[in-house]
N, C-alpha and C positions, 0 to 999 in steps of 0.2 A: 548357634542356638544353645540355650542354657542346658548344661549337662545334667543338672539336678532334675530339670523338668523331664528330660528324656528318661532318666532312671525311674521316675515316678510313672511315666507312661509304660515303660517296660514291665514294671512291677504290676501295674494294672492289667496288662495283657496276660501276664503269667497267672494271675488270680482267675482270669477268665478261661484258663486252660489252653492259652495260645502260647506256643513256644516263640518267644520274642528273639531268640538267638539260634535259629535253625542252622544246622551244618549241612543238611541235605540240599542238593541243588534244586530239586523239584519243589521242595517246601519253600525254599528261598524265593524261587520264581513266583510261586503262588502268592506269597506274602507281598512281594513287590507289585504284582498285579493288583492285589487287594488295596495296597497303598495308592496306586494310580486311580483305582476305581473310587476310593474315598475322596481323593483330590478332585476327581471329575464331578462327583456328586456335590462336593462342597462348592465348587465353582458354579454348577447348575443352580443350586439353591440360592446362592448369593446373587447370581445374575438374573434368574427368573423371578425371584420374589423381592429381594431387597432393591436391586437396581431398577427393575421395572416398576416397583412400587414408588420409589422416590421420583422416577421420571414422570409417573402419572400425577404425582403431587405437584411437580414443577410445571407441567402443562396447564394445570388448573390455577396456578398462582397468578396474581395480578402483576407482579414484577417481571422484568424482562432479563435481568442479569443472569438469573438461574437458567433460563432457556439457552443462553450462550454456553454455560458450563455443560449443559446436556448435549449441545451440538458438537462440542469438542470432545465428547466421550470421556470426560474426567472420571465419572463413576464406573464406566466399563473398564477403564485401565486400573482403577483401584481394585475392582473385583478380581483381576488377574493375580493379585497378591495372595488371595485365599488359597488356591491350589499350590502355589509355591511354598507358602508357609507350612501347609499340611505335609507336603512332600519333604520339606526340610526337617520336620519333626519326626516323621515316621520312617523314612528310608534309612537314616543312620542307625535307628534302633534295630531294624530288620537285618542290617548288614554288620551288626556288632562283631560277629565272628569272622567277617571279612574286613579286617581293619583298613587295609590299603584302599579298597573300593569304597568303603564307608567314608574315609577322609576325603577322597577325591570328589565323590558325589556331594558330600556335605559342603565342600568349598564351592563347587560349581553352582549348587542351589542357592547358597548365600550370595554369591556374585550375581546370579540371575535376579535375586530378590532386590539387590541394590539397583540394578539396571531398570527393573520394572517400577521401582519407587521413583527414580529420576524421570522415567517416561511419563508417569502420572503427574509429577510436578511440572514437566514441560507442557502438558495439556492444560493444566491449571493456569500457567503463565500465559499461554496463547489465548485462553479465554479471558484472562484479565486484560490483555492488550486489546482484544476485541471490545470489551466493555468500555475501556477508556476511549476507544475510537468512537463508539456509539454515543457516549456522553460528551464528546468533544474535549476530553481531557488532553488529548494529543495536541490540541492547539496551544496549550499552555505548558505542557511538559513533554519531553521526548520519551514517552513511556516505552515505545518499541526499543529504543536504545538500551534502556535499563533492563528490559526483558531479555534482550539478546546478551547483555553482559552477564546477567544472572545465569542464563543457560550455559554460557561459556564457563563461568565459575563452577557451576554444578557438574559440568562435564569433567573438568579437571579433578574436582573432589571425588566424583564417582570413579574416575579412572584410578586414582590413588587408592581408594578404598578397595576396589576390585583386585588390584595388584597385591595389596596387603593381605587380603583374604586368601588369594591363590598361593601366595608365598608364605603364608602363616607368619607374617611379620606385623609389627605395630605400624599403623599409618604414619606415625611421627617419623619413623625411619625413612619413609619415602618423601615426606614433606621436607625433611632436612636436606634431601638431595636436590630439591627445587632451587635452593639458593645458588647452587653451582650453575644451573641452567638459566638464571635470570637474564644474563646478557643475551643469550641465544633467543629467549622468549621475547625480549624487547625488540630484537631485530625482526623476528618472524611476525609478531603481532604489533608492529609499529603503527599501521593504519588503524587497528582496533583501539589501541591506547589513545592515539591522537583523536580518533573519532569520539571516544568516550569523553575525553576532556572537552572537546569542542561541543559535544552534546550538552554538557553541563553549562557551558558558557551561553550557548544558544537558548537554553531554557531559562537561565537566570536573567538574561537580558531581553528575553522574548524577541529574539532577532528573526527567527523564522519558525513557522508552525505548519502543520498539514493544512492544505487548503489555501495557503497564501499564494499570491501572484508575485513571483520574483523575476528579476532580470539580471543576468550575469553574462555580459558580453564575452568575457574571457573563455567561458565554457559553452558559448552559443546557447545559453539557456534563457528562455523567455516564455514563461507559462506558469501553470499551477503546480504547487508542491503536492505530490501524491503520497510520498512516504518519506519519513525521516528515520533511518536505521542507525546502527552503531557506527558504521563506516561511511555510508553514502546518503545523499539526499536525492530522491528521484523526482524529476521535474518533467511533466508532460507539456511540451511546447504547444503553441496554438496551431501549429501545422501537424499535430498529433505525433511528432517524433518525441523520443524519450532521451533526456540528458541525465546522466548520472554524475553528480558533483561530489567530490570528497567532502565529508562533513567538516573537516578542519579548514578546508578552503573558504568556507563561509565566514570563518573567524579571521583568517589571515588576509583575505582579499576583499575588495569592495564589491558590493552588489546592491541592487535596488529592490526594496520590498514595497509593494503597492497596497499593503494591508491598511495603511492609514487612509488611503482613498476609499477603500471598500467600507471601512468603518464609519467614515464621515458622511457617507450618503451622497456625495457630490463628486462628479468627474470633470476635470478641467478641459475647457476648450481655449486654446491659445493659438489663434490663427489670424493672419493679416490679409487684407485685400489692398493691392497696390494701385493707387490713383494716379492717373496721368496728370502731372502738374500743369500741363497746358490747358486743362479743363477747369482749373480752379479760378473762381472769379467772385466779384461782389454780386449780391442779389439785386435785381431791379425791383421796382415797386410792383410791376405786374407779376414777377415770379414770387415775391413775398406774399401777395394776395392769393395767388394760386396755391402755394404751399400751405397757406393758412387754413385751407380746407382739409388738409391731411389730419386725420383724427389724432395721431400721436403728436402733432405740433400745434394743436388748437390752444393749448395752455402755454406752451413755450414761446411761440412767436409774438403774441401780444405783450407778454411780460418782458421779453428781451428787447422788443422794439421800443417799449415804453422807457426802459432803462437807457437805451442808446439815444433816444430822442432827448431825454433829460440831460445827458452828458454833452450832447452836441448843441444844446440851446444857446450857449454863449460863444460858440466857435464861428468865426467869420469864414466866408467862402466855403460853406459846407458842401456846396455842389461838387467841389473838387474831392474826389474819393480819398486822396491822400490825407485830407484834413478830417479830423474827427474819427469816430468809430462807426463801422458799417457791418451789416450782415454779410457773411460769405456762404457760398453754397456748401463748402466743405464743413464749416462749423455747424450749419443747420443740419447737414447730413449726420454728423456725429451726435447731435442732440436727438435726432430722429431714431438713430440706432439705440441710443441709451434708453429711450422710452419704450421702444419696440421690445427690447430684451427684458426690461423691467416688467412688462406685462405678459411676457411669454410664459405659458403654463409649464414648460419643460425646463425652465431655468431655476436653479436654486437661489432663492431670494436672500438667504441668510449667509451666503458666501460672497466673495468678491465679485462685483459686477462692474466692469469698466470697459469703456470704449476710448482708446487712447491713440494719440498720434506719435509715431516713431520717427526717428531721424530719416530724412529723405535720402534715397540712394539713386544709383543710375537706373533703377527700375521703377522709379516713381516714389510717391509718398505713401508709406504703409499706414493703414488704419487698422489697428489691432483690436480684436475682440478678446477680452480676458474674462471669461465667465465659467460657471460650473453648471452642468446639467444635474437634474435631480434624479436621474436614472443612470446607474453606473454600469448596467449591462452593456457589453461591448456593441452588439448589433444595434441596440436601441440608441446608444450614444452616437454611433456613426450616422444613424438616420437623422437624429436631431441636429447634429452638426451640419449635415448636408442640406437639410431644409432651411436652416438659418442662412447659410451662404448662398443658396439658390435665391433666396429673397433679397439678400444684400446686392448681388450682382444685377438682379432684375430691376431694382429701384434706382440704381445709379443714374440712368438717363433722366428721371424725374427731377433730379437736382442739377442737371446739366453737367454731370461728371462722367468720366470714362475710366474704365479699368486699364492699367498699363499692360501692354502686350508687345513683346518683341516682334518686329516685322516678320511675317511668314512669306512663303513662296507666292501666295496670292497677292500680298501687298506689293512685292517686287514686280510681279507681272502687271499689276494695275498701274504702277508708276511708269513702267516701260510703255504700256499702251497709251498713257497720257502724253508722254514725251513724243511718241510717234505721231499722235494726232496734232500736236502743236507744230 
């Protein structure tokens, strides 16, 4: 505290008839008690009128960010500085005749003042992080990482300043010694430094943000990002387990971020139904007429039949199915599915909508549905997908098709019973 200011205060007390430099123990104790009383009154006035008054104004304000500062007790922690400042001014004046005690208490109070200032800044930083979270700034920037780094920086600055006050040395003296310990700090705070660098890369490239759904098999992570800190990324998996991933691992290793799916408004369905190739055939006239009554085929069948008839007009021996072009049940089924999905109210019409035939395998001919639902919520997505394939399997017999299925125990027993009857 400024010596000239203390001299002026001591002179003012002398003019009031108060001995500012008592040598008597009782008088000193009384003056110390008076200093404590003044500090307490100063804190009470600041807390009762200033802090409570400002909090009342904050509660009535229309903005919300100041409510967060109030919830983190920023003003209350600033109010604690008042009694410390008062004691730091008055106690050394009272103990002028007790030089050693005066110096010790002065240094302790100055150190305590530094600690309380840093605590107030910590509260303000926590409030700032909460405000960024409420306004979804954390989705674009790793605010929490920067807050934690600032806290770490303030901690070391405060530690150096406190040591310099207690040792009555310039802070530069202690800062110069930090260069020697740089290698040790790099070793101890390796994850912190790597995490900070990774946080900058994650923010600059928008690789991951709070609320994103990420999948990282190496760390068994598959869920929503709950927190991005200076050293770790907290992921709540869909089974409600928690996975902690080092922040730098998201830069050095591969992971999948489903944010694009969430922002697009469509979630992909890519699933096949395997058709028994023995059930694939040409449509007869009776089947074509019957399927022509299907609402989703009323436009397709007449049009395609007209095209086929025009192509086959000049082909001889058209009764032979190998000659010319003919409708098949599998092709008609694909056309039906295409129209069915195009009219489905849960399918995203502005994204890829395709029913395609994949290469046949030993398990039949795969007919794949490559579509996007217009509801990305997991439970609703699964329900939409299930409803679609319920319908697909149910309509197969209408086209004379069968789904491929590996023989089960019942199939083997049926064959055995048939052989025994023969």
